[in-house]
N, C-alpha and C positions, 0 to 999 in steps of 0.2 A: 433740475437736472440730477440732483442727488437721489431723488425718489426713483427716477428711471435707472440710474446706475445700480442702486441697491436691488431693484427688481430683476434686472438682467443678470446680475451676479448670482442672485438666489436661484433663478431659473436655470442658469448654466450648471450650477453645482447640484441641482436636483436631478439632472440627467444621470442615470446610473453609469453611463459610458464615459463620462468626463474624466474621472480619475484614471480609469484604465487606459484611455487614449493618450492622456498626458504622460503616463508612465511608459507606454509603448513608444511614444515619440522620443523620450530621453533614452530608453533602453536600446532602440534601434540605432539611434545616432551614435551611441557609445560602442555598441557591439560591432556594427559594420566597420566603423573606423578602426577598431582594434584588430579585426580580422584582416583588413587591408594592410594595416601597418605591420602585422605579424610576418608578412612575407617580405618585408624590406630588410636588406642586408647592406652592410657597408660596401661590399664589392659591387653593388648595383650602380655605383657612381652617384653624382649629385642629383638629388630629387627635391621636389617641393614638399617637404615633410609636413608643414602645417596644413596644406591642402589635403594630403593623404589622411592625416589624423582626423580632420574635420569632414571628410567625405561622406561619413555616415548620414549626414543631414539629408542627402538625396533620397534616402529611404525613410528616415524619421519624419520627413515632411508629409508622407502619405497619410499617417494617422492624424496629423494636425489638420490636413484638408478635411478629413472625415469629421473631426470635432467642430471645426468652424462651420461646415455645411449643416451639421445637426443643430447648431446654436440657433439658426433661424428656420431651417427646413422642418425640424421637428414640430415647431409651432404651427406651421401650415398643415403638416400631416395630421395633427390631432385637432386642428381648428381652434386651438387655444389662442391663436393670434387675434381672434375676434374679441374676447374679453380683455386681452392686453390693450388693444386700441380703444376699447370703451373706457377702461380705467385710466389710460394715458393717451389722450387724443392727439397730442403733439407728435406726429409721426416721425419727423426728422430727429427729434430728441430721442425717441425710442431707438431708431436705427443708429444714431450716434452713440448711444449708451451700449448697444450690442457690440458695435465696432470697438469701442474703448475697452470693454471687458475682454473680448476675444483677443485684441491686440496685446493687452497686459498679460493674459494667460500664456499666449504664444511666446512673448518675450521671456517670461519666467521659465517656461519649459526649455526654450532655446538657450538661456543662460546656464541652466543646470546641465543640459546635454553637452554644451560646448566646453564648459569648464571640466566636466568629467572626461570628455573625450581627450582633451589636452593632457590631463593628468595620467589617464590610462595609456594614452599613446606614448607619452614620454617613458613610462615604465616598460612598455613593450619594446620600444626602440632601444632603450638601454640594455635590455636583456639580449638584444640582437647585436650589441656592440656598435650601435649607431648613436651619434651625439645629436640630440634634438635641439633646435633653437630654444633659447630661454623664453619663458612665458612672458617676460617683460620686453622682449624684442619687439621693436616697432611694427614691422610687417606682420608678425604673429598676432599682435594685439589687434591690428586692423582686420586681419582675417577672422579672428574670433568675434569681434564686434559686428563685422559684416555678416557673419553666419547667423548671429542672433537676430539682426534686422531682417535678413533674408526670410527666416521662418515667420517673422511678424507680417511681412508683406504677403507671403503665401497665404497666411490665415485671412488677411483682409481681402485678397483676391477671391478666396473660397467663399467668404461670407457674402461678398457682393454678388457673386455668381448664384449662390443659393437664394438670395433675395430676389434676383431677377427671374429665376426659373421656378421658385416656390416649390421646389421638390429636392429633398436631400439626395436621393439616389442619382437623379439626373445631374445635379450640380457636382457631385463627387466624380462621376464618370467624365464630365466635361473638363473639370480642372485637372484631374489626373491625366486625361488625354492631352491637354495643352502642355502640361509640364513634361510628360515622358515621351509623347509621340513625336514631337518636333526633333529632339536629338536623334531619334531613330531614323527619321526622314533625312536628317542631315547626312547620315552615313550612306544613304542610298543615292544622294545627288553626286553626279560625276563632275559637274562644273565647280571649279574652285571659287569662282565669283559668287555663285548662288549659295554655295556651302558657307562662305564667309558671311554672307548676308543673313542666312538663317541663324548662324551662331551669334550674330550681332543682335538680332531682335527676338530670338526665342527666349521666353521669360526665365526658364531654369538655367539655360546655358549662359545667358547674359548675367543673371543674378549671381550665380556661383563664381563668376570671375573675380568677385570680391575676395575669394579665398586664396587667390594666386599670390605668391610672394617671390617667384622667380620668372625670368623671361617675360616681363610685363610688356615689352615692346612688341612681342609676337601676338598679343591678345587682340581680338577685333575691337574691343573697347577697354578702357582702363578699368581697374577694379570698381571704383565708385561710380563711374559711368554705367557699367554693367548693372550694378545694383539699382541705379536710377531708372533703367529700363523696366525692371520688375516693379519698381514703385509706381511707374506710369501705368502699367497694366492694372495694378491694384487700385490706383486712383480712378482709372477709367471705369472699372467694374463698380466702384463705390458711387461714382457720379450717376451712372445709369440706374443703379439700384435705388439711389435716393429719389430720382425723378419718378421711377415707376412705383416705389413704395408710397410716395406722396399722392400719386394720381389715381392708382388703381383701387378697386374695392378689395376689402380684406378677403 
């Protein structure tokens, strides 16, 4: 397994887009969070400040989706997947190594973006005269840790989808559509019953509930339950990807 991990790590970092996409993930997460927080004033009343500060991950995830899809889709596009499987015929090991490398890179980028967002957000809130919760506050720590895990699960969902479709472009469009289209559809639904169902099972909406620190009883799912919904989507994509990757010709 060490050989597969080393090979996948090397291949990911030989993609010229990897460093740029990771930087963009962190930058978008911090920048959007800071812009949203900049409009917050003490006169606005009680708000879920950690969720506001960390809200930039909704946009930072887009570049992580691209990175994860390219991690496998680029090999199919250039047909380098063939020599990969000749050199390493244990296909499930190859897929597991790809997943582990992408997961670790996503968690690293998520940690940098989350910590930076919290620090920048506190500074912006302080300049507006708003007292932000302490970084060691329990709900804030849970929201931060959940945000990092959220980005990791989005990366695994993207990797699994790209493995199934064997096309970077198609996988990127599919995952971004699943993440962003369902919340838009939710706003168009007039039935409160179906709106709540969509919020409960939509991967982005459910997953981001882990950022909530106030009015938890009003959420369709508890924070960790919501993140578990996204994890289930990622696990389902990974399972289908493993079955097809093992059985199909390269």
